[in-house]
C-alpha positions, 0 to 999 in steps of 0.5 A: 548439456548445461548443469543449473546454476547452484544458487538458490531462489532466494540468492537470485532474487536477493542479488537482483534487489541488490543490483537495482538498489533495492535490498536495503529495503527488502524484509528478509524474513517477512518477503516484503518490501519496504516502501514509502507512501509517497513512492506508491501509486493507487493501485499499488496502495490498495493491492499492497503489491507492485510489478518491479521492472528490471531493466537489466537484470544481472547475475554474477558468473551468468551475465546480463538478461533481457528486462524483466518484470517480477509481479506480485512483489508485496509491499509493506510500510517503510515506517509508522508515518508511511503506515498512518498516511497508507491506512488513512488513504485505503480508508477514505478510498472505501468511502463509496456510499453512505458512511453508516457507522457499520461501514466505517467499522469495517472500512477502518478495519479493512484499512488498517489490516495490512499494518498489524506492526503499526498503531494505525490511528483512523478518524471517527464519522463525526471527525471526518465530517467535520474535516470533509466539510472544512475542506470542501470546495464549491461542489462537494464531492460525492465522498464528503457528502456520504460522509456528512450526510450519514453524520448529519442523520446519524445512520447507524 
């Protein structure tokens, strides 16, 4: 019979993060991994979580273990700039239908919700329509049409 280690789950987690070089990015109080927008993938940006793969977990006094994955690691924006880019990406990714005023408000609220500690500035429909139309290619995307048409028709 072996006695279990006397370390807490929190201590083990922090030791694993330190081994991976991620401890400085860990917010102990909020239990979130602070990451840059460019360091995330689309699925992570939407879910605000990541599956963290640790190739050779090592715990002092216990040795090295087989690779493991920790799912559901909560992500947060590292900086104001990251939060702004992330919220903008989340906002634009929601435009899957005509951008009525009501939908635009809902999409903006949902996009900014994960960033309560940051000031998020998202464009209104008119600004977004102008940006989308200026950036269009030969065949505008459905997203461009959903915004531009809704603005032209003044959909509420």
